[in-house]
C-alpha positions as CSV (number, residue, x, y, z in Angstrom):
1,X,0.0,0.0,0.0
2,X,2.8,2.4,0.9
3,X,4.6,1.6,-2.4
4,X,1.5,2.3,-4.4
5,X,1.1,5.7,-2.6
6,X,4.8,6.6,-3.2
7,X,4.6,5.6,-6.9
8,X,1.5,7.9,-7.2
9,X,3.3,10.8,-5.5
10,X,6.3,10.2,-7.8
11,X,4.1,10.1,-10.9
12,X,2.3,13.2,-9.8
13,X,5.6,15.0,-9.2
14,X,6.8,14.1,-12.7
15,X,3.5,15.3,-14.2
16,X,3.8,18.5,-12.2
17,X,7.3,19.1,-13.4
18,X,6.3,18.6,-17.0
19,X,3.5,21.1,-16.6
20,X,5.9,23.6,-15.0
21,X,8.5,23.0,-17.8
22,X,5.9,23.6,-20.5
23,X,4.6,26.7,-18.7
24,X,8.1,28.2,-19.0
25,X,8.1,27.8,-22.8
26,X,6.3,30.7,-24.6
27,X,3.0,29.3,-25.9
28,X,3.8,30.2,-29.5
29,X,7.0,28.2,-29.4
30,X,5.6,25.0,-27.8
31,X,5.0,23.3,-31.1
32,X,8.3,24.4,-32.7
33,X,11.6,22.5,-32.7
34,X,14.8,24.3,-31.9
35,X,15.5,25.2,-35.5
36,X,12.0,26.6,-36.0
37,X,12.3,28.7,-32.8
38,X,15.6,30.1,-34.1
39,X,14.0,30.9,-37.5
40,X,11.2,32.8,-35.8
41,X,13.7,35.2,-34.3
42,X,15.7,35.7,-37.5
43,X,15.6,38.9,-39.7
44,X,13.9,36.8,-42.4
45,X,11.1,35.9,-40.1
46,X,10.7,39.5,-38.9
47,X,10.4,40.5,-42.6
48,X,7.9,37.8,-43.3
49,X,5.7,38.8,-40.3
50,X,5.9,42.5,-41.3
51,X,5.2,41.6,-45.0
52,X,2.2,39.4,-44.0
53,X,0.6,42.2,-41.9
54,X,1.4,44.7,-44.6
55,X,-0.3,42.5,-47.2
56,X,-3.4,42.0,-45.0
57,X,-3.5,45.8,-44.5
58,X,-3.3,46.4,-48.3
59,X,-6.2,44.1,-48.9
60,X,-8.3,45.6,-46.1
61,X,-7.5,49.2,-47.2
62,X,-7.9,48.2,-50.9
63,X,-11.5,47.0,-50.2
64,X,-12.2,50.3,-48.4
65,X,-10.8,52.3,-51.4
66,X,-12.9,50.2,-53.9
67,X,-16.0,51.0,-51.8
68,X,-15.4,54.6,-50.6
69,X,-13.2,56.0,-53.3
70,X,-14.7,58.9,-55.3
71,X,-12.2,58.7,-58.2
72,X,-12.5,55.8,-60.6
73,X,-8.7,55.5,-60.5
74,X,-8.7,55.2,-56.7
75,X,-11.5,52.6,-56.8
76,X,-9.6,50.6,-59.5
77,X,-6.3,50.9,-57.6
78,X,-8.1,49.6,-54.5
79,X,-9.4,46.5,-56.4
80,X,-5.9,45.9,-57.7
81,X,-4.5,46.0,-54.1
82,X,-7.1,43.3,-53.1
83,X,-6.1,41.1,-56.1
84,X,-2.3,41.6,-56.0
85,X,-1.9,41.4,-52.3
86,X,-4.4,38.6,-52.0
87,X,-2.1,36.5,-54.3
88,X,1.1,37.7,-52.5
89,X,-0.4,36.8,-49.1
90,X,-1.2,33.3,-50.3
91,X,2.3,32.9,-51.7
92,X,3.9,34.2,-48.5
93,X,1.7,31.9,-46.4
94,X,2.8,28.9,-48.5
95,X,6.5,29.9,-48.1
96,X,6.1,30.4,-44.3
97,X,4.3,27.1,-43.8
98,X,7.1,25.3,-45.7
99,X,9.5,26.9,-43.3
100,X,7.5,26.0,-40.2
101,X,6.4,29.5,-39.5
102,X,3.0,30.8,-38.5
103,X,2.2,34.3,-39.8
104,X,-0.2,36.8,-38.2
105,X,-3.7,36.6,-39.4
106,X,-4.6,40.3,-38.8
107,X,-3.2,43.8,-39.2
108,X,-1.1,45.5,-36.5
109,X,-2.4,48.4,-34.4
110,X,-0.9,51.1,-36.6
111,X,-2.5,49.6,-39.7
112,X,-5.9,49.3,-38.0
113,X,-5.6,53.0,-36.9
114,X,-5.0,54.0,-40.5
115,X,-8.0,52.0,-41.6
116,X,-10.2,53.5,-38.8
117,X,-9.1,57.0,-39.8
118,X,-9.7,56.5,-43.5
119,X,-13.1,54.8,-42.9
120,X,-14.4,58.1,-41.5
121,X,-13.4,60.1,-44.6
122,X,-15.3,60.4,-47.9
123,X,-15.0,61.9,-51.3
124,X,-11.9,63.7,-52.4
125,X,-10.7,63.8,-48.8
126,X,-10.7,60.0,-48.7
127,X,-9.0,59.7,-52.0
128,X,-6.2,62.1,-51.1
129,X,-5.6,60.6,-47.7
130,X,-5.6,57.0,-49.0
131,X,-3.2,57.7,-51.9
132,X,-0.9,59.7,-49.6
133,X,-0.9,56.9,-47.1
134,X,-0.3,54.3,-49.7
135,X,2.6,56.2,-51.2
136,X,4.3,56.4,-47.8
137,X,3.6,52.8,-47.1
138,X,4.9,51.5,-50.5
139,X,8.1,53.6,-50.2
140,X,8.8,51.8,-46.9
141,X,7.8,48.4,-48.3
142,X,10.2,48.9,-51.2
143,X,13.1,49.5,-48.8
144,X,12.1,46.4,-46.8
145,X,11.6,44.1,-49.9
146,X,14.9,45.3,-51.4
147,X,16.8,44.6,-48.2
148,X,15.3,41.2,-47.9
149,X,15.9,40.3,-51.5
150,X,19.5,41.4,-51.4
151,X,20.6,40.2,-47.9
152,X,18.1,37.7,-46.7
153,X,19.5,34.4,-45.5
154,X,16.4,32.2,-45.9
155,X,16.3,31.4,-49.7
156,X,12.5,31.0,-49.9
157,X,11.7,34.2,-48.1
158,X,14.4,36.0,-50.0
159,X,13.0,34.7,-53.3
160,X,9.5,35.8,-52.3
161,X,10.8,39.3,-51.6
162,X,12.6,39.4,-55.0
163,X,9.5,38.2,-56.9
164,X,7.2,40.6,-55.1
165,X,9.4,43.7,-55.2
166,X,8.6,44.7,-58.9
167,X,4.8,44.5,-58.1
168,X,5.3,46.8,-55.1
169,X,7.4,49.2,-57.3
170,X,4.6,49.2,-59.9
171,X,2.0,50.1,-57.3
172,X,4.1,53.1,-56.2
173,X,4.4,54.3,-59.8
174,X,0.6,54.0,-60.2
175,X,0.1,55.9,-57.0
176,X,2.4,58.7,-58.0
177,X,0.5,59.0,-61.3
178,X,-2.9,59.1,-59.6
179,X,-1.9,61.6,-56.9
180,X,-1.6,64.8,-59.0
181,X,-5.0,64.1,-60.6
182,X,-6.8,64.2,-57.3
183,X,-8.4,67.5,-56.3
184,X,-7.3,68.6,-52.9
185,X,-4.2,66.4,-52.9
186,X,-1.3,67.7,-50.9
187,X,1.9,66.3,-52.2
């Protein structure tokens, strides 16, 4: 009887120590092996996370532009964002899954704040603010995509950046062509 009790206490102690050990591992890392955890902290992973959230924001804001834009060009550009970034997001998600990464499924706080601000605007005011915001965003994206495509160490993520960069540059060119045509645009 005493042996059975001691075995039960020992098993309970082992189970408790496993629970404590697992509690010390960050929840998002519990399902990852050591290599995958290291990957999640790499500059390539940081780029992938930022690109994923940026892509989600482009789709969300593109839908808003297609709906609220007063200019036919802004509406068409918004639809293009939904299409182009929808494809890019799927491509990046596929790359990330092959690398054992899980990407964010929603925009970050700054992107949500931009969406909230734009959603309260209408007409020419919306068009000007949307295009101005997209120009700034695409300029930053181009820097990030260039850096990753030139100096990334994960070949799959580096390749994604190199393949997507020309599309982002094309978007910036279109935005710069649209902006002067908008009434009330402040360049």
